[in-house]
VMD Tcl script that draws the C-alpha trace (Angstrom):
set ca {
  {0.04 0.13 -0.08}
  {3.06 2.30 0.87}
  {4.79 1.53 -2.23}
  {1.25 2.55 -4.55}
  {1.00 5.60 -2.45}
  {4.88 6.66 -2.87}
  {4.23 5.85 -6.67}
  {1.51 7.90 -7.47}
  {2.69 10.74 -5.07}
  {6.20 10.25 -7.78}
  {3.64 11.27 -10.52}
  {2.13 13.69 -8.70}
  {5.16 15.59 -8.54}
  {6.47 14.21 -12.07}
  {3.13 16.09 -13.75}
  {3.86 19.83 -11.55}
  {6.91 19.72 -12.65}
  {6.26 18.96 -16.12}
  {3.31 21.66 -16.65}
  {5.54 23.89 -14.10}
  {8.42 23.96 -17.10}
  {5.46 24.16 -19.55}
  {4.53 27.17 -18.73}
  {7.19 29.38 -17.31}
  {9.10 28.48 -21.18}
  {5.50 29.17 -23.07}
  {6.61 32.97 -23.23}
  {3.94 35.87 -23.37}
  {2.11 37.66 -26.20}
  {4.27 39.73 -28.35}
  {7.69 37.13 -28.05}
  {9.48 35.60 -31.09}
  {7.99 32.39 -31.87}
  {9.01 30.00 -34.75}
  {7.37 29.23 -37.52}
  {6.51 27.51 -41.12}
  {7.93 30.46 -43.85}
  {11.26 31.06 -43.53}
  {10.57 34.73 -45.03}
  {8.92 35.93 -42.17}
  {8.85 36.71 -38.80}
  {6.39 35.52 -36.35}
  {4.77 36.48 -32.85}
  {3.13 34.99 -29.93}
  {-0.49 36.98 -30.12}
  {-2.63 37.40 -27.34}
  {-4.01 34.10 -27.16}
  {0.32 32.93 -26.97}
  {-0.97 31.69 -30.68}
  {2.35 32.00 -32.99}
  {1.65 34.04 -35.74}
  {2.97 35.63 -38.88}
  {3.99 39.35 -38.23}
  {6.13 40.62 -40.75}
  {8.03 39.77 -43.91}
  {11.51 39.79 -44.84}
  {13.04 43.05 -47.37}
  {11.57 41.89 -50.57}
  {9.11 40.37 -49.30}
  {5.47 40.77 -48.10}
  {2.38 39.78 -46.26}
  {-0.29 38.02 -48.31}
  {-2.56 35.92 -45.79}
  {-0.96 33.80 -43.88}
  {2.32 33.38 -46.15}
  {4.92 36.08 -47.22}
  {5.40 36.35 -51.43}
  {8.37 37.63 -53.80}
  {8.08 41.94 -53.14}
  {8.28 42.43 -57.25}
  {7.65 46.19 -58.07}
  {9.83 49.08 -57.94}
  {10.85 48.23 -61.63}
  {10.17 50.23 -64.78}
  {8.33 48.14 -67.05}
  {6.39 49.20 -70.35}
  {2.59 48.53 -69.86}
  {-0.35 46.65 -72.06}
  {-1.69 49.11 -74.61}
  {-0.35 52.80 -75.44}
  {1.33 54.19 -72.56}
  {1.55 57.75 -71.50}
  {4.30 59.27 -73.50}
  {4.62 61.70 -69.95}
  {3.88 58.98 -67.37}
  {6.62 56.46 -65.64}
  {5.16 53.10 -64.80}
  {6.41 50.46 -61.97}
  {5.88 47.10 -61.56}
  {3.44 46.10 -58.73}
  {4.13 43.86 -55.59}
  {2.26 40.89 -57.88}
  {4.25 42.39 -60.23}
  {1.74 43.94 -62.45}
  {2.57 47.46 -64.58}
  {0.71 50.58 -63.29}
  {1.05 54.26 -63.89}
  {3.39 55.68 -61.14}
  {3.70 59.68 -61.93}
  {3.46 61.94 -64.35}
  {6.11 64.72 -65.45}
  {6.05 68.32 -63.96}
  {3.02 70.79 -64.61}
  {0.65 66.74 -65.13}
  {-1.04 64.92 -62.57}
  {-2.35 61.26 -62.64}
  {-5.76 60.53 -63.17}
  {-7.16 57.30 -63.82}
  {-4.56 55.68 -66.09}
  {-3.49 58.83 -68.00}
  {-1.20 61.59 -67.02}
  {-3.18 65.21 -67.43}
  {-2.50 68.60 -67.05}
  {-2.81 70.13 -63.65}
  {-4.35 73.19 -62.46}
  {-1.76 73.93 -60.00}
  {1.76 75.67 -60.74}
  {4.78 75.19 -58.72}
  {6.25 77.65 -56.80}
  {7.29 78.81 -53.86}
  {6.82 83.09 -53.79}
  {3.86 84.47 -54.06}
  {4.36 88.77 -53.78}
  {2.14 91.50 -54.02}
  {3.09 94.93 -54.97}
  {2.08 98.66 -55.51}
  {3.81 101.33 -56.99}
  {2.33 104.42 -55.90}
  {0.73 104.08 -52.08}
  {-0.05 101.77 -49.58}
  {-0.80 98.42 -49.22}
  {-4.41 97.74 -47.30}
  {-5.41 93.87 -46.64}
  {-7.70 91.86 -44.75}
  {-6.80 88.60 -45.78}
  {-4.58 86.34 -47.24}
  {-5.30 82.93 -48.40}
  {-2.98 80.54 -50.49}
  {-4.46 77.39 -51.37}
  {-2.90 74.08 -52.62}
  {-4.13 70.45 -54.01}
  {-7.51 69.75 -52.35}
  {-7.85 73.32 -51.31}
  {-5.81 73.04 -48.25}
  {-4.87 76.37 -47.12}
  {-1.22 76.85 -47.41}
  {-0.54 80.00 -46.04}
  {-1.57 80.02 -42.88}
  {0.16 77.27 -41.52}
  {2.17 77.80 -38.40}
  {5.53 76.83 -40.23}
  {7.53 75.62 -43.85}
  {5.64 79.77 -45.00}
  {7.80 82.92 -43.74}
  {5.50 86.32 -44.72}
  {7.38 89.49 -45.30}
  {6.28 93.25 -46.05}
  {7.49 96.68 -46.71}
  {7.48 99.04 -43.89}
  {3.70 98.70 -41.98}
  {1.46 102.05 -40.93}
  {2.43 103.32 -37.46}
  {-0.45 100.62 -34.71}
  {-1.38 99.25 -37.18}
  {0.57 95.79 -36.70}
  {2.29 93.73 -38.82}
  {2.00 90.64 -41.78}
  {0.36 89.02 -38.88}
  {-2.36 90.55 -39.97}
  {-2.28 89.13 -43.87}
  {-3.62 85.45 -41.83}
  {-5.19 86.06 -38.12}
  {-8.87 85.32 -39.88}
  {-10.48 88.96 -38.70}
  {-11.77 91.43 -41.44}
  {-11.33 93.62 -38.43}
  {-7.81 95.89 -38.25}
  {-6.58 94.75 -41.49}
  {-2.59 95.18 -42.69}
  {-1.48 98.58 -43.33}
  {2.11 99.60 -45.56}
  {2.99 103.09 -44.35}
  {0.99 105.95 -46.45}
  {3.71 107.62 -47.00}
  {4.97 104.69 -49.16}
  {5.44 104.26 -52.84}
  {6.61 101.15 -54.02}
  {4.96 98.47 -51.31}
  {5.43 94.82 -51.03}
  {4.01 91.62 -48.98}
  {5.67 88.52 -49.96}
  {4.69 84.45 -48.77}
  {7.66 82.79 -48.85}
  {7.66 78.97 -48.24}
  {10.38 77.01 -47.45}
  {9.69 74.14 -50.17}
  {7.68 73.81 -53.81}
  {4.26 74.07 -53.72}
  {1.56 73.11 -55.93}
  {-0.38 76.07 -55.57}
  {-4.10 76.01 -57.01}
  {-5.16 79.37 -56.69}
  {-5.18 82.52 -54.09}
  {-7.43 84.60 -52.55}
  {-6.96 88.67 -51.39}
  {-9.93 90.26 -49.26}
  {-8.64 94.29 -49.88}
  {-9.38 96.05 -46.35}
  {-13.39 95.96 -45.88}
  {-13.59 98.11 -41.97}
  {-12.87 100.85 -44.58}
  {-13.34 100.58 -48.36}
  {-11.49 103.41 -50.55}
  {-11.11 103.45 -54.40}
  {-7.88 104.23 -54.60}
  {-6.54 100.54 -53.44}
  {-5.95 99.73 -57.39}
  {-2.45 99.33 -59.40}
  {-1.96 95.74 -58.06}
  {-0.31 93.35 -59.01}
  {-0.17 89.68 -57.96}
  {3.48 87.54 -59.31}
  {3.93 83.97 -58.54}
  {7.70 82.82 -58.39}
  {9.55 79.67 -58.31}
  {12.78 80.39 -57.05}
  {13.95 83.89 -59.42}
  {11.73 82.69 -62.17}
  {8.18 84.06 -62.65}
  {5.99 80.97 -62.97}
  {2.63 83.84 -63.46}
  {1.39 87.82 -62.97}
  {-1.29 89.85 -63.15}
  {-2.65 93.19 -61.44}
  {-5.63 92.56 -59.91}
  {-8.92 94.35 -60.89}
  {-8.80 98.42 -58.70}
  {-9.84 97.55 -55.51}
  {-13.50 100.44 -55.28}
  {-16.42 100.19 -52.58}
  {-19.64 98.36 -54.31}
  {-16.89 96.07 -56.42}
  {-15.13 92.57 -55.72}
  {-14.82 91.60 -52.09}
  {-12.27 88.28 -52.51}
  {-10.73 87.72 -55.45}
  {-9.78 84.70 -56.50}
  {-5.91 84.51 -59.17}
  {-5.28 81.08 -60.10}
  {-2.25 81.45 -61.25}
  {-1.91 78.31 -64.18}
  {-4.28 80.10 -65.84}
  {-2.91 83.95 -64.97}
  {-7.04 84.41 -64.86}
  {-9.32 85.72 -61.93}
  {-11.94 83.22 -61.90}
  {-14.70 84.91 -59.22}
  {-15.35 87.11 -56.82}
  {-18.03 88.19 -54.29}
  {-20.11 91.37 -53.50}
  {-21.52 89.68 -50.42}
  {-19.74 91.55 -47.42}
  {-21.70 89.36 -44.51}
  {-20.47 86.13 -46.66}
  {-16.79 87.52 -47.06}
  {-16.74 88.07 -43.12}
  {-17.71 84.48 -42.67}
  {-15.07 83.08 -44.99}
  {-12.84 84.50 -43.04}
  {-13.34 83.84 -39.52}
  {-14.11 80.87 -40.20}
  {-10.99 79.67 -42.02}
  {-9.29 76.40 -42.02}
}
mol new
graphics top color blue
foreach p $ca { graphics top sphere $p radius 0.5 }
foreach p [lrange $ca 0 end-1] q [lrange $ca 1 end] { graphics top cylinder $p $q radius 0.2 }
display resetview
């Protein structure tokens, strides 16, 4: 009888040791483990199951296996390629349009002329008096407001009128207290300089609207890429009952739309984002 008890105790002890060893060596979530795909890396999930986590360089994850990544090679598509396009292979070895030449953008399977210009500077100049501007809005692709970004753009100007603040008033989202260059200055300017080249689609200008005068004319917009002038045009004269918002599209060098609804213009400025 004693022998049987000792045998059972010994079996229990062995079972406990084995169980403890398994528990202590089973690992925890996030630990590496060994799987069947030699090109893959495996980890234990929250249930301590060994699962495919990622693939080695040159491979991509497809379900529960890693396949050879065939992307990035120059290729020739089936049919007629777009002469303005660059074609590269996909992961699975197909051939697709990857990029277009300067001034073109991808639209479906083609390269089409973009609605933007590549530039890093927008400059407003007047040759016969001060500039009075409530807000400047420079837009990039997808209606992104570039002029109001907190980094990557530097705004400078000619001397400002005493007690009228500085260039911060050009982008402070309020129509009150506009930017006002010095009254006795003849050649005045405002310049937005971006750290990198931007795709500029449109420029909107709101002249002073708290006390408008007919004198605000002879103002030109110039868009530059480095020292090269991309687009330049004289803004229509700003007079009472004329446009409150002046929109310039540098790609076509045209003024597209205006607004004479003062309340709507004030709302536009204060709700910019």
